[in-house]
LOZA-879364 format. One line per field, with one value per residue (C-alpha): residue in three letters; x, y, z. Coordinates in steps of 0.25 Angstrom, whole numbers, plus 5000, padded with zeros to 4 digits. Layout:
residues N
residuo = c(ala / ...) $
east = c(X / ...) $
north = c(Y / ...) $
up = c(Z / ...) $
end
This chain:
residues 534
residuo = c(met / ala / leu / asp / ala / ser / arg / leu / gly / leu / ile / gln / ala / ala / phe / ser / ser / leu / thr / arg / glu / met / ala / thr / asp / leu / arg / arg / ala / ala / phe / ser / ser / ile / val / arg / glu / ala / arg / asp / tyr / ser / val / ala / leu / thr / asp / ala / arg / gly / glu / val / val / asp / gln / ala / glu / cys / ile / pro / ile / met / thr / ala / gly / ile / ser / phe / ala / ile / arg / gly / leu / ala / asp / ala / val / asp / leu / thr / thr / leu / thr / glu / asp / asp / ala / leu / leu / met / asn / asp / pro / phe / asn / gly / gly / gln / his / leu / gln / asp / ile / tyr / leu / phe / thr / pro / val / phe / val / asp / gly / arg / leu / ala / ala / phe / ala / ala / ser / val / ala / his / his / val / asp / ile / gly / gly / gly / ser / pro / gly / leu / asn / ala / thr / ala / thr / glu / ile / tyr / gln / glu / gly / leu / arg / leu / pro / leu / ser / arg / phe / ser / val / ser / arg / asp / trp / gly / arg / gly / gly / phe / val / glu / glu / leu / val / arg / ala / asn / val / arg / val / pro / asp / leu / val / val / gly / asp / leu / asn / ala / gln / phe / ala / ala / asn / arg / thr / ala / ala / ile / arg / leu / arg / glu / ala / ala / ala / arg / phe / gly / thr / asp / asp / cys / leu / ser / ala / met / glu / gln / leu / lys / asp / tyr / ala / glu / arg / arg / thr / arg / ala / ala / leu / gly / arg / ile / pro / asp / gly / val / tyr / thr / ser / val / gln / thr / leu / asp / ala / ser / pro / trp / asp / ala / gly / thr / val / glu / val / arg / val / arg / val / thr / val / asp / gly / asp / arg / leu / his / leu / asp / phe / thr / gly / thr / gly / asp / gln / val / glu / gly / asn / val / asn / cys / pro / pro / ala / ser / thr / val / ser / ala / ala / leu / ser / ala / val / arg / cys / leu / leu / asp / glu / pro / asp / ile / pro / phe / asn / glu / gly / cys / asn / arg / pro / ile / thr / val / his / ala / pro / leu / gly / ser / ile / leu / asn / pro / arg / ser / pro / ala / ala / val / arg / ser / arg / leu / thr / pro / ala / ser / arg / val / phe / asp / ala / val / val / asp / ala / leu / gly / ala / gln / val / pro / glu / arg / ser / ala / ala / thr / gly / phe / asp / thr / thr / thr / ala / phe / thr / val / ser / his / leu / asp / arg / ser / thr / gly / gly / tyr / gln / val / val / leu / glu / ile / leu / gly / gly / gly / trp / gly / ala / cys / asp / ala / his / asp / gly / ala / asp / ala / leu / asp / asn / pro / val / ser / asn / cys / ala / asn / ala / pro / val / glu / ala / leu / glu / ser / asp / tyr / ser / his / phe / arg / val / val / glu / tyr / ala / leu / his / glu / asp / ser / gly / gly / gly / gly / ala / his / arg / gly / gly / his / gly / ile / arg / arg / thr / tyr / glu / ala / val / thr / asp / gly / val / asp / val / ala / gly / tyr / ala / asp / arg / his / arg / ala / gly / ala / pro / gly / leu / asp / gly / ala / glu / ala / gly / arg / pro / gly / asn / phe / ala / ile / thr / arg / ala / asp / gly / ser / val / val / asp / leu / pro / val / val / phe / his / glu / arg / leu / gly / ala / gly / asp / arg / ile / ser / val / val / thr / gly / gly / gly / gly / gly / his / gly / ala / gly / thr / pro / val / pro / glu / ala / asn) $
east = c(5082 / 5087 / 5085 / 5096 / 5095 / 5091 / 5080 / 5075 / 5076 / 5067 / 5057 / 5057 / 5054 / 5042 / 5037 / 5039 / 5032 / 5021 / 5018 / 5020 / 5009 / 5000 / 5001 / 4998 / 4986 / 4980 / 4981 / 4976 / 4964 / 4960 / 4947 / 4950 / 4959 / 4966 / 4972 / 4972 / 4977 / 4984 / 4989 / 4986 / 4989 / 5000 / 5003 / 5012 / 5016 / 5018 / 5022 / 5013 / 5015 / 5011 / 5025 / 5027 / 5036 / 5035 / 5026 / 5024 / 5028 / 5015 / 5010 / 5021 / 5013 / 5003 / 5013 / 5022 / 5009 / 5006 / 5013 / 5006 / 4992 / 4995 / 5002 / 4990 / 4988 / 4992 / 4983 / 4971 / 4972 / 4976 / 4986 / 4985 / 4971 / 4972 / 4968 / 4969 / 4955 / 4958 / 4961 / 4963 / 4959 / 4963 / 4964 / 4964 / 4974 / 4975 / 4979 / 4990 / 4982 / 4984 / 4971 / 4958 / 4958 / 4971 / 4965 / 4975 / 4972 / 4980 / 4978 / 4986 / 4995 / 4996 / 5007 / 5008 / 4997 / 5004 / 5002 / 5014 / 5010 / 5000 / 4996 / 4994 / 4987 / 4982 / 4975 / 4969 / 4954 / 4947 / 4936 / 4935 / 4922 / 4922 / 4917 / 4920 / 4923 / 4938 / 4943 / 4937 / 4944 / 4937 / 4939 / 4943 / 4943 / 4945 / 4931 / 4927 / 4938 / 4932 / 4931 / 4942 / 4947 / 4955 / 4965 / 4955 / 4954 / 4943 / 4939 / 4940 / 4931 / 4920 / 4922 / 4927 / 4918 / 4904 / 4897 / 4909 / 4909 / 4923 / 4920 / 4906 / 4911 / 4921 / 4910 / 4900 / 4910 / 4916 / 4910 / 4916 / 4916 / 4919 / 4932 / 4936 / 4933 / 4939 / 4952 / 4952 / 4950 / 4962 / 4969 / 4965 / 4970 / 4983 / 4984 / 4980 / 4992 / 5001 / 4996 / 4998 / 5012 / 5017 / 5013 / 5020 / 5032 / 5031 / 5030 / 5042 / 5051 / 5045 / 5036 / 5047 / 5056 / 5045 / 5042 / 5056 / 5059 / 5048 / 5056 / 5069 / 5065 / 5060 / 5073 / 5080 / 5072 / 5075 / 5090 / 5090 / 5082 / 5091 / 5103 / 5097 / 5093 / 5107 / 5112 / 5104 / 5112 / 5108 / 5101 / 5087 / 5080 / 5068 / 5057 / 5044 / 5033 / 5020 / 5006 / 4994 / 4983 / 4975 / 4962 / 4961 / 4965 / 4979 / 4988 / 5001 / 5005 / 5019 / 5025 / 5038 / 5048 / 5061 / 5069 / 5079 / 5090 / 5097 / 5106 / 5097 / 5084 / 5075 / 5064 / 5054 / 5047 / 5036 / 5034 / 5030 / 5021 / 5008 / 4995 / 4985 / 4974 / 4959 / 4958 / 4962 / 4977 / 4982 / 4992 / 4991 / 5004 / 5005 / 5005 / 5015 / 5025 / 5023 / 5026 / 5038 / 5044 / 5041 / 5050 / 5061 / 5061 / 5062 / 5075 / 5082 / 5093 / 5089 / 5075 / 5075 / 5073 / 5061 / 5050 / 5044 / 5043 / 5058 / 5060 / 5052 / 5059 / 5070 / 5061 / 5052 / 5041 / 5034 / 5022 / 5015 / 5001 / 4992 / 5000 / 4996 / 5005 / 4999 / 4985 / 4975 / 4963 / 4953 / 4961 / 4958 / 4969 / 4965 / 4975 / 4987 / 4996 / 4997 / 5005 / 5011 / 5018 / 5024 / 5029 / 5036 / 5041 / 5046 / 5054 / 5060 / 5064 / 5070 / 5079 / 5081 / 5093 / 5100 / 5098 / 5097 / 5099 / 5085 / 5078 / 5069 / 5061 / 5047 / 5036 / 5022 / 5020 / 5006 / 4994 / 4984 / 4972 / 4959 / 4945 / 4935 / 4921 / 4907 / 4894 / 4884 / 4871 / 4862 / 4870 / 4877 / 4890 / 4903 / 4915 / 4928 / 4941 / 4954 / 4966 / 4980 / 4988 / 5003 / 5012 / 5026 / 5038 / 5050 / 5063 / 5076 / 5090 / 5090 / 5077 / 5064 / 5052 / 5042 / 5029 / 5015 / 5018 / 5011 / 5018 / 5029 / 5021 / 5008 / 5013 / 5000 / 4999 / 4992 / 4978 / 4976 / 4965 / 4960 / 4958 / 4950 / 4941 / 4938 / 4934 / 4926 / 4916 / 4914 / 4927 / 4937 / 4952 / 4954 / 4968 / 4980 / 4993 / 5006 / 5006 / 5016 / 5028 / 5023 / 5036 / 5046 / 5058 / 5072 / 5084 / 5074 / 5059 / 5049 / 5038 / 5025 / 5012 / 4999 / 4986 / 4973 / 4960 / 4947 / 4933 / 4920 / 4910 / 4898 / 4893 / 4896 / 4911 / 4918 / 4933 / 4942 / 4957 / 4969 / 4983 / 4994 / 5004 / 4994 / 4999 / 5014 / 5022 / 5032 / 5045 / 5058 / 5071 / 5085 / 5080 / 5070 / 5056 / 5043 / 5033 / 5020 / 5008 / 4995 / 4980 / 4966 / 4956 / 4942 / 4938 / 4922 / 4915 / 4912 / 4927 / 4928 / 4940 / 4941 / 4954 / 4954 / 4961 / 4971 / 4960 / 4946 / 4933 / 4924 / 4913 / 4914 / 4903 / 4903 / 4914 / 4921 / 4936 / 4946 / 4961 / 4971 / 4985 / 4997 / 5010 / 5024 / 5036 / 5048 / 5060 / 5074 / 5086 / 5087 / 5092 / 5090 / 5082 / 5090 / 5086 / 5080 / 5088 / 5082) $
north = c(4997 / 5002 / 5016 / 5025 / 5029 / 5043 / 5040 / 5028 / 5038 / 5048 / 5038 / 5032 / 5047 / 5048 / 5035 / 5039 / 5053 / 5045 / 5037 / 5048 / 5056 / 5044 / 5044 / 5059 / 5058 / 5046 / 5053 / 5067 / 5060 / 5050 / 5052 / 5044 / 5048 / 5035 / 5038 / 5053 / 5056 / 5043 / 5040 / 5025 / 5022 / 5019 / 5020 / 5014 / 5013 / 4998 / 4993 / 4986 / 4973 / 4979 / 4980 / 4993 / 5003 / 5015 / 5018 / 5030 / 5030 / 5027 / 5015 / 5004 / 4992 / 4997 / 5001 / 4988 / 4980 / 4986 / 4976 / 4965 / 4971 / 4971 / 4958 / 4950 / 4960 / 4951 / 4940 / 4950 / 4958 / 4956 / 4968 / 4968 / 4973 / 4984 / 4998 / 5012 / 5010 / 4998 / 4998 / 4987 / 4987 / 4978 / 4976 / 4961 / 4957 / 4943 / 4947 / 4957 / 4968 / 4972 / 4975 / 4978 / 4993 / 4995 / 4995 / 4995 / 5002 / 4999 / 5006 / 5003 / 5014 / 5014 / 5021 / 5022 / 5012 / 5001 / 4997 / 5003 / 5003 / 5002 / 5014 / 5008 / 5014 / 5008 / 5015 / 5011 / 5013 / 5017 / 5006 / 4994 / 4988 / 4976 / 4974 / 4988 / 5002 / 5003 / 4992 / 4978 / 4975 / 4962 / 4956 / 4942 / 4940 / 4950 / 4949 / 4957 / 4968 / 4974 / 4974 / 4965 / 4969 / 4959 / 4965 / 4968 / 4977 / 4986 / 4998 / 5011 / 5018 / 5007 / 5002 / 5015 / 5027 / 5027 / 5016 / 5008 / 4994 / 4995 / 5008 / 5004 / 4991 / 4998 / 5009 / 4998 / 4991 / 5002 / 5011 / 5024 / 5023 / 5037 / 5036 / 5023 / 5026 / 5040 / 5033 / 5024 / 5036 / 5042 / 5029 / 5030 / 5045 / 5040 / 5029 / 5039 / 5048 / 5036 / 5034 / 5049 / 5050 / 5037 / 5041 / 5054 / 5047 / 5038 / 5050 / 5057 / 5045 / 5035 / 5023 / 5013 / 5019 / 5021 / 5006 / 5002 / 5011 / 5003 / 4990 / 4997 / 5004 / 4990 / 4984 / 4996 / 4995 / 4980 / 4982 / 4993 / 4984 / 4972 / 4981 / 4985 / 4971 / 4967 / 4976 / 4969 / 4957 / 4944 / 4935 / 4931 / 4940 / 4938 / 4945 / 4943 / 4954 / 4952 / 4958 / 4958 / 4949 / 4947 / 4953 / 4941 / 4931 / 4929 / 4935 / 4940 / 4937 / 4936 / 4941 / 4934 / 4937 / 4931 / 4940 / 4934 / 4944 / 4937 / 4947 / 4956 / 4948 / 4948 / 4938 / 4940 / 4927 / 4929 / 4914 / 4912 / 4924 / 4922 / 4917 / 4926 / 4931 / 4930 / 4945 / 4957 / 4958 / 4949 / 4954 / 4950 / 4947 / 4961 / 4968 / 4958 / 4960 / 4975 / 4977 / 4968 / 4975 / 4989 / 4984 / 4980 / 4993 / 5000 / 4993 / 4994 / 5004 / 5010 / 5017 / 5024 / 5011 / 5014 / 5005 / 4996 / 4982 / 4980 / 4982 / 4970 / 4960 / 4956 / 4954 / 4942 / 4940 / 4927 / 4927 / 4914 / 4912 / 4912 / 4921 / 4935 / 4940 / 4932 / 4928 / 4919 / 4925 / 4930 / 4935 / 4949 / 4959 / 4973 / 4975 / 4969 / 4980 / 4975 / 4962 / 4970 / 4979 / 4967 / 4963 / 4976 / 4976 / 4961 / 4964 / 4977 / 4969 / 4958 / 4966 / 4978 / 4973 / 4971 / 4985 / 4993 / 5006 / 5004 / 4998 / 5003 / 4998 / 4993 / 5004 / 5003 / 4998 / 4995 / 5001 / 5006 / 5006 / 5013 / 5016 / 5025 / 5024 / 5028 / 5025 / 5036 / 5027 / 5038 / 5039 / 5026 / 5033 / 5029 / 5037 / 5028 / 5032 / 5024 / 5028 / 5022 / 5026 / 5025 / 5023 / 5024 / 5019 / 5012 / 5019 / 5017 / 5019 / 5033 / 5039 / 5037 / 5031 / 5040 / 5043 / 5040 / 5034 / 5023 / 5010 / 5009 / 5000 / 5008 / 5023 / 5030 / 5044 / 5052 / 5055 / 5069 / 5071 / 5083 / 5075 / 5064 / 5073 / 5081 / 5069 / 5061 / 5065 / 5052 / 5054 / 5064 / 5062 / 5067 / 5063 / 5061 / 5060 / 5052 / 5040 / 5045 / 5037 / 5025 / 5024 / 5014 / 5019 / 5018 / 5025 / 5029 / 5028 / 5023 / 5032 / 5035 / 5030 / 5039 / 5040 / 5044 / 5045 / 5046 / 5050 / 5046 / 5057 / 5049 / 5035 / 5023 / 5025 / 5012 / 5011 / 5000 / 4998 / 4989 / 4990 / 4982 / 4984 / 4986 / 4976 / 4978 / 4989 / 4990 / 4984 / 4993 / 4990 / 4988 / 4988 / 5000 / 5000 / 4995 / 5006 / 5006 / 4999 / 5006 / 5004 / 5007 / 5012 / 5018 / 5028 / 5028 / 5041 / 5036 / 5035 / 5020 / 5015 / 5003 / 4997 / 4991 / 4979 / 4981 / 4978 / 4984 / 4989 / 4997 / 5008 / 5022 / 5031 / 5046 / 5050 / 5037 / 5038 / 5028 / 5030 / 5023 / 5022 / 5017 / 5013 / 5017 / 5011 / 5004 / 5011 / 5009 / 5006 / 5005 / 5017 / 5032 / 5039 / 5046 / 5060 / 5063 / 5073 / 5087) $
up = c(4875 / 4888 / 4891 / 4896 / 4911 / 4909 / 4900 / 4909 / 4921 / 4914 / 4910 / 4925 / 4929 / 4920 / 4926 / 4940 / 4937 / 4931 / 4943 / 4953 / 4945 / 4945 / 4960 / 4962 / 4952 / 4960 / 4973 / 4968 / 4961 / 4972 / 4980 / 4993 / 5005 / 5005 / 4991 / 4990 / 5004 / 5009 / 4995 / 4995 / 4980 / 4971 / 4956 / 4946 / 4931 / 4926 / 4913 / 4903 / 4911 / 4924 / 4930 / 4938 / 4932 / 4941 / 4953 / 4962 / 4977 / 4983 / 4991 / 4991 / 4993 / 4982 / 4971 / 4973 / 4971 / 4957 / 4949 / 4957 / 4954 / 4939 / 4939 / 4933 / 4922 / 4911 / 4916 / 4918 / 4905 / 4891 / 4890 / 4875 / 4876 / 4886 / 4882 / 4888 / 4893 / 4902 / 4917 / 4927 / 4942 / 4953 / 4968 / 4970 / 4981 / 4976 / 4962 / 4964 / 4972 / 4987 / 4994 / 4988 / 4991 / 4982 / 4968 / 4956 / 4943 / 4931 / 4917 / 4905 / 4899 / 4884 / 4877 / 4861 / 4861 / 4869 / 4884 / 4891 / 4906 / 4916 / 4926 / 4940 / 4952 / 4965 / 4976 / 4989 / 4988 / 5000 / 4999 / 4990 / 4996 / 5005 / 5019 / 5025 / 5020 / 5016 / 5024 / 5028 / 5041 / 5043 / 5029 / 5028 / 5013 / 5001 / 4997 / 5010 / 5006 / 4994 / 4979 / 4972 / 4958 / 4950 / 4940 / 4928 / 4916 / 4913 / 4904 / 4910 / 4900 / 4902 / 4916 / 4924 / 4927 / 4932 / 4926 / 4923 / 4928 / 4936 / 4942 / 4946 / 4952 / 4961 / 4965 / 4969 / 4978 / 4986 / 4997 / 4992 / 4977 / 4974 / 4982 / 4976 / 4961 / 4963 / 4968 / 4956 / 4947 / 4953 / 4949 / 4935 / 4935 / 4940 / 4929 / 4918 / 4923 / 4921 / 4907 / 4903 / 4909 / 4903 / 4889 / 4891 / 4895 / 4883 / 4874 / 4880 / 4882 / 4871 / 4874 / 4872 / 4882 / 4892 / 4891 / 4891 / 4904 / 4911 / 4910 / 4912 / 4925 / 4930 / 4927 / 4933 / 4946 / 4947 / 4946 / 4957 / 4966 / 4963 / 4966 / 4980 / 4984 / 4981 / 4992 / 5002 / 5008 / 5003 / 5014 / 5019 / 5029 / 5036 / 5044 / 5051 / 5053 / 5060 / 5058 / 5067 / 5061 / 5074 / 5069 / 5060 / 5071 / 5065 / 5076 / 5071 / 5056 / 5052 / 5039 / 5037 / 5026 / 5021 / 5012 / 5003 / 4997 / 4986 / 4978 / 4971 / 4974 / 4986 / 4990 / 5001 / 5006 / 5016 / 5019 / 5033 / 5033 / 5040 / 5033 / 5027 / 5037 / 5037 / 5037 / 5029 / 5032 / 5021 / 5011 / 4996 / 4988 / 4981 / 4995 / 5000 / 4989 / 4988 / 5003 / 5002 / 4989 / 4996 / 5008 / 4999 / 4992 / 5005 / 5009 / 4996 / 4996 / 4982 / 4986 / 4972 / 4964 / 4955 / 4960 / 4948 / 4945 / 4944 / 4958 / 4961 / 4952 / 4962 / 4974 / 4976 / 4987 / 4992 / 5001 / 5004 / 4998 / 5010 / 5019 / 5023 / 5013 / 5001 / 5005 / 4998 / 4992 / 4997 / 5009 / 5014 / 5011 / 5015 / 5026 / 5017 / 5021 / 5035 / 5031 / 5019 / 5029 / 5037 / 5023 / 5022 / 5037 / 5035 / 5022 / 5029 / 5041 / 5034 / 5025 / 5034 / 5042 / 5028 / 5024 / 5038 / 5031 / 5024 / 5035 / 5046 / 5058 / 5056 / 5055 / 5059 / 5044 / 5045 / 5037 / 5046 / 5037 / 5042 / 5036 / 5041 / 5034 / 5035 / 5028 / 5027 / 5027 / 5022 / 5009 / 5008 / 5006 / 5012 / 5018 / 5018 / 5023 / 5023 / 5031 / 5030 / 5042 / 5044 / 5056 / 5060 / 5052 / 5057 / 5061 / 5054 / 5058 / 5053 / 5058 / 5065 / 5058 / 5051 / 5058 / 5053 / 5039 / 5032 / 5031 / 5020 / 5011 / 5012 / 5012 / 5013 / 5016 / 5027 / 5024 / 5030 / 5040 / 5033 / 5020 / 5027 / 5035 / 5022 / 5015 / 5025 / 5036 / 5044 / 5053 / 5057 / 5062 / 5076 / 5078 / 5069 / 5076 / 5078 / 5086 / 5096 / 5101 / 5092 / 5085 / 5091 / 5098 / 5095 / 5089 / 5079 / 5082 / 5074 / 5067 / 5074 / 5070 / 5070 / 5077 / 5069 / 5075 / 5068 / 5073 / 5067 / 5065 / 5062 / 5066 / 5058 / 5054 / 5051 / 5054 / 5050 / 5049 / 5050 / 5054 / 5061 / 5072 / 5083 / 5092 / 5090 / 5084 / 5073 / 5078 / 5080 / 5074 / 5080 / 5094 / 5093 / 5098 / 5090 / 5086 / 5094 / 5087 / 5082 / 5086 / 5082 / 5093 / 5093 / 5103 / 5104 / 5106 / 5120 / 5123 / 5123 / 5115 / 5107 / 5102 / 5088 / 5082 / 5071 / 5061 / 5064 / 5059 / 5068 / 5067 / 5074 / 5078 / 5078 / 5088 / 5088 / 5085 / 5080 / 5082 / 5072 / 5078 / 5070 / 5076 / 5075 / 5068 / 5075 / 5080 / 5075 / 5084 / 5099 / 5107 / 5108 / 5098 / 5087 / 5086 / 5072 / 5063 / 5061) $
end
């Protein structure tokens, strides 16, 4: 039976509160700086089929991909035999995952003796094995990138904890097992919170009403999404964006989109996009679709639509197999956010002219991922730090672009210098500043990027990273200027300077410094800058 609006609203609030509490618990229980400080994780509640019912506002590309990650559930598991002691892990990019560092954990939630839902969490783990600590910049196939986990079921009481097969398997394949297992335990804690709160909601509102609300909330989100899509003019709109694949001898790769708006339906076709690359910059389907859906949501004039599986029903996405947006196995995919960001930019560019009040110039929109690691050979112990650094956002017709923010599909937070230097002893941060004048000029300027400089305090510090927009900056809109590009550079202790490519792996000695500079966003509108309001 259909629930009345007030009761449906109360149950939706309970679901939203549940996922927000999951997110808070995961962060507070996490061990690594990438999860605890940068907040590179997402959480959701799904129904018993694995369709997302509610999710916290965390990392868009992760959360939008949760349904992909659990899509093979019915094939992998006999749902009728699941128990409260079961859990599922997965990170396989070629079966619904994104890249290997993003490990999904699903735990069944039973209410009144029946399977009611799954608690879902995903976190970016600081190391997953592979050819280099935290990031294998030179990988050409997924086997070089780390431990690959298909969606599979295990017994928590038997297989997790010291001596349990699954935990020992993870520990044996990563360089910092206490951090990785600690973050997985934080995911378990978040999922337990979901189970507790869902049972409380069922006790308050009734199990049948809660299960009915899951379906009705998806239908409601679908109706709202279709209504918003129906206000975009019908037509076919195109865009071409580019990314730098020169480190893999692939030159410049194009991401092409053809967006068809037909009433309350929207189709995104990426036919014509460049082929997959023999390097780690390929983007698996879950990331491609997640980036595209995130872009569409940014352009809808109803930003308060609950985000669940119902939002996705009116939107279809096609990316040709063998392209950089749908690579064949065993392609390397670690840097998948580079092409995924161009997917976001392409959709915004293609539709932006149709909804100018919701559009903006292109931002730096590049994940600058950077690892600083050290092996103490006397103990065999590793220190591994992963940083996600933002840049400038594009300006719009109402205001300047924001400074120093991660790109819209990533949304990681700043990792404070104090937290890093408290946890790690192999480097220090000697500069953290805005990349002045990096935002493109115009009536409204683009946001500025940042400059962050690290100094090795011991020999044998490995650094690796990847980015984009180091050869050309983010373009401006409506006659405005482009943002300035970013760059990587090492200053050796003897004063010599080495400029690095957009993807690199180097070793530092004591006193060597590496500067990571991110670019600015494009400006908006030609002419005299508009004074910012106080």
